[in-house]
N, C-alpha and C positions, 0 to 999 in steps of 0.2 A: 400191339403192345403185349398181348398174351404170348404171341410167338417169341418176342424178344425175351420175355420173362422166362419162358421155358428154355430158350437157348442159354440164358444166364444160369439157370439152375443146373442144366446139363454141364455147362462149363465148370461150375463149382464142384460138381460131383467128380468130373474128370480130373480136376486139379487135386481134389482130396485123394483120389485113387493114386495119382502119380506121386503125391507126397508119401503115402503109405508104402507104395512099392519102392520108392527111393530109400525110405527109412529102413525097410526090411533088407534091401540090397546092401546098404551101408553096414547094417548090423552083421550080416553074413560075412561080408568082405573083411570088416575090422575084427570080427571074432576069429577069423582064420589067420589074420596077420596083426596081432596085437602090437601097437606102437604108440608111444606117448605123443609123437608128432601128429599121427593120424587122429588120435583122440582130440588133441587141441584144435586141429583143423575142422573136425566135426562140430565141436563146440562153437568155433568161430562161424561156421556156416549157419548153425541154428541161431546164433546171435544176430547174424546178418538179416535173417528173416524177421526177427523181432524189431530190428532197427528200421526196417522199411515202414513199419506202422508207427513206431515211436522213435524218431531220430535222436531226440535228446538223451535217450538211454545210452547213446554212444559215449557220452562224457563219463558215465559210470564205468563203462568198459575200458575207457582210456586210463582212468585211475587204476583200475584193477590190473590192466595189462602192463602198465608201467611199473607196478610193484610186485606182482606175483606170477607173471608168465615169463620165465627165463628161457625164451627161445630166440635163436638168431638164424638169419638166412643170408647166405653168401650172395655176392653180386658179381663175382668174377674179378673183383679188384680187392684192395686192402680194406675197403669199406664193407661192413656187415650191417644189415638191418635187423630190427627187432619188432615185436608186436606193436609197441607204442608208435614207432616210426611209420609202420604200415597202416595203422589205424587212422592217423591224421588225414592223409589224402582220401581214404575211404569215407571218412566223416565229412570231408569237404564236398565230395560228390553228393552225399546225402543231403547236405545243407543246401547246395545249389538246386537239387531236384525239389526239395521242400519249398524253397523260395519261388521256383517256377510254378509249382502247384498252387501256391498262395498268391501268385502274381504280385510278389513284393520283393523285387530284386534290389535290396539295399542293405547297408550296414546300419545298425542302430547309431544315432548321432552321438559323437563324442569328439572332443578336441584331440584325443589321443590317436584317432584314426589316421589323420593326414601324415604326421611324422612317421608312423609305422609303415604306411603304404609307400611313402617316399624313400624310406630306408631300404625296402625291398627293391624298388626301382634303382636306387643307387648301387645295390649289389649287382644287378643285371648290367648296368652301365659299366661298372668296373670290370666285369667279366668280359664284355665286348672290347673295351679299350685295352685291357691287359693282353688279350689274345691278338688283337690287331697290331700291337707294338711289342710283341714278345721278342726278347733278345734271342736270335738264332744260336748264339753261343751257349745258351742255357738249355741243357737237354731235358726233354719231357717225353713221356710215353704217348703212344697214339691214343690211349684210353684215358688220358689225363682229364679230358673234358668231362668225363663221368664223375671224377673226384671233385672237379670244380662245381658241377651242378649239384652234387651231394652236399657240398658246403653251403651253397645258396639255399638248398632245400631245408637245411637246419634253420636258417633264418626264416624261410617261408613257413615251415611247419610250426615254429614258435609263434609267429604272428597269427596263423590260422587257429591255433589253440586259444589264443587270447580272444579272437573274434567269435569263435564257437561258443565259448562260455557266455560272453556278453550278449549274443544274439539268440541262443537257445534257452538260457535260463531267464525266463521273463518275470519271475516273482521271487520274493524273499524265501518262500518255502522251498522252492527248487534248489536255490543256492545253498540253503541250510542242509538239505538232504545230501547234496554232493560233498559238502564240507564234513558232515558227520561220517560219511563213508570213508573219506580219507583219514580222519582222526581215528576212527575205529580200526580200520585195516592197518594203516601205517603206524599208528600209535601202539596198537596191540603187538605188532611184530617187533617194534622198537623196544618195547618192554622185554619181550622174550630174547631179543638180540643181546641185551646186556647182562642177562642172567648167566652165571657160571655153568658151563657144561651144556648149554642149550644153543648158543650162537652157532656152533658148528652144524647142528642139525637143521636149524632154520635157514642157514645159508644156501642149502641145496634147493630150497623151494621158493626163493625170492630172487628178484633181479638185482643187478648191480647198483640200482638206485639207493639201496640201503647203506652203501659205503661211499656215497657222494654227498658233498657238503650241501648242495641246494635242498636235498630232502630234509636234512636235519634243521636247516634254517627255516624252511617252510613249516615243518612240524612244530618247532618251538614257537614260531610266530602265531600260527592259528590256535594252538593250545593255549598259549599265554594270553592272546587277545580275548578269547572266550572267558578264561578264568578271571581276568582283571576287569572286564567291561560288560560281560553278559550277566545281568542280575537275575536272569530267569533260568539259569542252569539248575538241573536237579542235583540232589546230593550225590547220586551215583555217577553222573557225568563229571561233577566237580572232582570227586575222588579219583576217577580214571584219568582226568587231565593232569592232576598233580603227579600221578604215577608216570605219565608220559613225559612231563617236564623233568622228573627225576631221571628217567632213562636218557633223555637228551643230555642232561648235565654229566652223567656218568660217561656216556660215550664221547662227548666233545672234550671234556676237561680232564678225564682220567684215562680211559682206554685208548683214545686217539689224540693224546696231547701233542704228539709230534706233528700231527697234521693241522697246521695253523688255520687252514680255511674253515675247519669245523668250529673251533672255539672263537675265532674272530667273527664269523658270521652270527653265531648264537649270541655272543656278547653284544654285537651291534643291535640285534633284535631286542635283547633285554634292555639295552639302554634306551631305545626308542619307546618301548612299551612303558618303562618307568617314567620317562619324560612326559608321555601323554597322560598317564594315570595320576601322577602327583604334581600338578602344576605349581602348588605352593612351595615346593622344595627346589624348584628349578634354580632360583638365585643361589641357593646353598651349593647345589651341584656345580654350577659354573665357578663359584669361588673355590671349591675344593679342587676342581680340575686345573684352574689357573695356578693354585698353590703347588700342586703336584708337578705341573710342568715347569714352574719357576724354580722349584727346589731340585729339579733333576731326578725326582723319584720315579716318575711314570715310565719313561722309556727304558731305563735299566731293568725295572721290574718286568715289563712286558718282554724285553729282550731275553732275559734269563728264563722266563716261563716258556718261551718259544724254543729254548734249547741252547741259547747263548752262542759262544764262539764255535762250538762243535757243529751245530746245525748251520751256522752261517757258512762255514767252510764246505760242508757237504752240499748245501742247497742254495743258500742265499746269494753268495758271490757268483756262483755259476749262472744263476738266473739273470743277473745283471749283464753278464757276457752274452747270454742268449738274446736278451732284449736289444742290446747294442747291435748285434748282427742283424736282427730283423728290421730295426729302424734304419740301419745302414742300407740294406738292399731296397727298402721301400722308398727311399729318397730318390729313386729313379723316377717315380711318379707319385709324389706325396698328395696330389689333389684327389685322384680317384683310386689310388692304391695299385697293387699289382693284380688284383682280381681275387675272387674267393679261392682260398687254399693255395694260391700261387707263390706265396713266399717260400714255401718249402724247397722247390727246385732252385730258386735263386740263392737261398741261404746256404745250400749244400754244395755249391760249386767250388768252394775252397775249404780246406781243413779249419778246424777250430781248436784253439789252445786255451786251456785254463789251468793255472798253477802248473802241476807236473803232468797233467793229462793232455793228450793230443789226439783229437778225433779226425781221422782221414775222411770218414763219411759221417758227419755229425748228426744228421736227421733232426734238424732244428725245430723246436717249439719255443715260443716266447714265454709260455706259462703265465700270460697276463692277457686277459680278455680285451682290454683297451688297446694294447699294442697289436694284438691279433686283428682287431677291427680296423686299426689304422692301416695295417698291411693288406687286409682284404678289400676295404672300400675307401681307404684314404681319409683325408681330412673332411671331405664332403660327407661321406657316410657316417663318420664318427660324430660330426657336429649334429647330423640329423638324429642319430641315436641319443645324443645328449638332450636334444629337444624332446624326444619321446620320453626319456627318463624323467625329465622335469614335469611333463604333462601328467604322467602316471602318479608321481609324488604329489602333485597339486590335487589331482582327482581323489587320491586316498585321503588327503587332509580335509578336503571339502566334505567327503562322505562321513568322516569321523565327526566333524562339527555338526553336520545335519542330523545324524542319528544319535539320540541322547541315551539310549538304553537298548537292552536286548541283544539278540544275535547280530543284527546289522552293525551296531556300534563296535562290538567285539571283532567282527569280520574286517571292518574298515581299519581299525587299529592294527590288527594282526597282519593284514596284507601290506599296509604301509610300512610296518616294521620289517616284513619279509623283503620288500623291495629295497630298503636301505641296506639290509644285510646282504642282499644279492649284489648290489653295487659295490659293497665293501669286498666281498670275496672275488669279484671280478679282477681285483688287483693281484690276486694270488694264483689264479689259474683261469682257463677258459671254461668256467663253470656254467655260465648262463647262455652263451651262444658258443657251444663247443666247436673246437677245431677238429676236423675229420681225422687228422693224423694223430691226435692226442686223446682227449677225452671222448670225442666223437659221438657216434650214435649210441654206444652203450651208456655213456653219461647223460645223453639226451633224455633217457628215461627218468632222470631226476629233474632236469631243468624244465622239461615239458610241463611238469606239475606246477611249477612256479608260474609259468606263463598262463596256464589254465585258470589258476585262482586269481591272478592279476586281472583276467578278463571278468571275474566276478564283480569287480568295481564298476564295470559298465552296466551290470544288472542293477546295482544300487543306484547308479546315475539315472537309469531309465525310470526308477520309481519316483525320482524327483519330478519327472515330467508327466507322470500318470495322475490325472485328476482324482482317481479312485483312492490314491494313497495319501492325498494332501487334504 
C-alpha cells in the first residue's frame, strides 16, 4: 500500500509538472502568435479540464457560448458550426462518462422522453427511406449525406440539450443559478442592444442569437414569469427584470416591427402569462376576444401592424408559393417524408414563378417549421413531434399548479409561456428546429437555449418524486 501511495504521489507530481510545462509552452506560443481564435481555444481547453470534475458546469458554458462566443468553423460544405453546436456533443460524451462512472445509465423518468426519442428515430428512418428511394432524376452532390446528417444533428442536439438540463440539474437551486445566468447575461446585453448608439458596438461581441426570435421569446418568458409569480425576488432583481422586459418590448414592437416572428412570439408569451396570472379576468378576456373577432376588428388591426398589403406582396404571398412547392414535392412520400434536408434538391429541379419574378434556381425554403418537419420526417415524424409538444405543455401546466410560490412557480409559468410562443413562431420560420439551408446552425444558437430551459421542467418534475422535497 505504501508503494502504491508513493507511486500515486509521484504520478500527481509528474502530472502537475506536465500541466505547468504545457501552460508555459502555450503562453510562449500564443504570445508570439496572438490570435483571438487561439485565445478562445485555450479558454475552451481550460474549461474542458474543469468540466471533467464538474460536468454540470457545461450547461453554463453552453449558455455563454450560445450568446457571447461568435466563432464559426467550416465543414467543407455550406454548413458551418459554432461553439454552441460543438459543445452539445462534447457535453453528451461527458454525460455518458459521468453516468458510467456512477453506474446509472438512464434518463430521469418523464412522459416527454418517449416521444422525443421516437422523433429522433423517425428522423433516422426518414433518412434511410429517403436515400433508398431517391429519384435518380433529382441531382445531389456526393457530400449531400453530410448535409442530411447535419439536419438530423440539429434534431438530436436539441433533444440532448433538453435531456442534459433535466438530468444534470438535480435541484431547484441549480436550475435557479442557470436561469439567473441567462437573465443577467442575455438580459443585460438586450438592454444595451436597444440603446441608441450602443447596439452597433455590442453586435461585434455577441452571437447571432440576439437577432433571432427564440432568444427574445425565451427572455420575455423567463423575465415575465419571475416578475409575475416569484414573490421572493429582491428589489434589485425586480427592477432589472422590468428593464429587460422594456428592452424586449422596444426591440420586438418598435425596432423590429417588420419581423413578425419577434412580436408574435412575445405577444403569445404575454398572453399566456396574463392568462395564468389573472384567472378571474379570463371570462372577460374571452368575451373581448370574441367581440373583436365577431366585429372584424382583430384581423385588420394585426394585418396593418404587420405591414399590410406591402408586406404581404413582399413576403406573405411568396411564402405561400414556397410552402406549396415543398408540400408538392413531399407528397412523393408523405408518410416518412423525403428525409432530413432532402426537400431542397427536389424542390429546386424546376423554376419557381411568383407574380413578376421568375427564379430559374429558386433555392427553396418553406419558412415554416411545421412544413419543414413534414418534408423532413413526414406525417409520422410530425405526429410524434405534436405528441412531444403536448407532453411538454402538460408538464409545464402540472408544474405550475404544483408550485405555488417562489422561483419554481415563476419558472414553470415562464417556460410554459415560452413553449406556446415557440409553437406560434414555428408557423413563421424554422426557428425551433432550424433548416440547415436557412436559419441553420447560426440560428441554432438561439433555439438551443429554449430546448435547454425546457429541460428544466424535468428538474422540477423530479422534485415531485423526491421525498426530501415533499
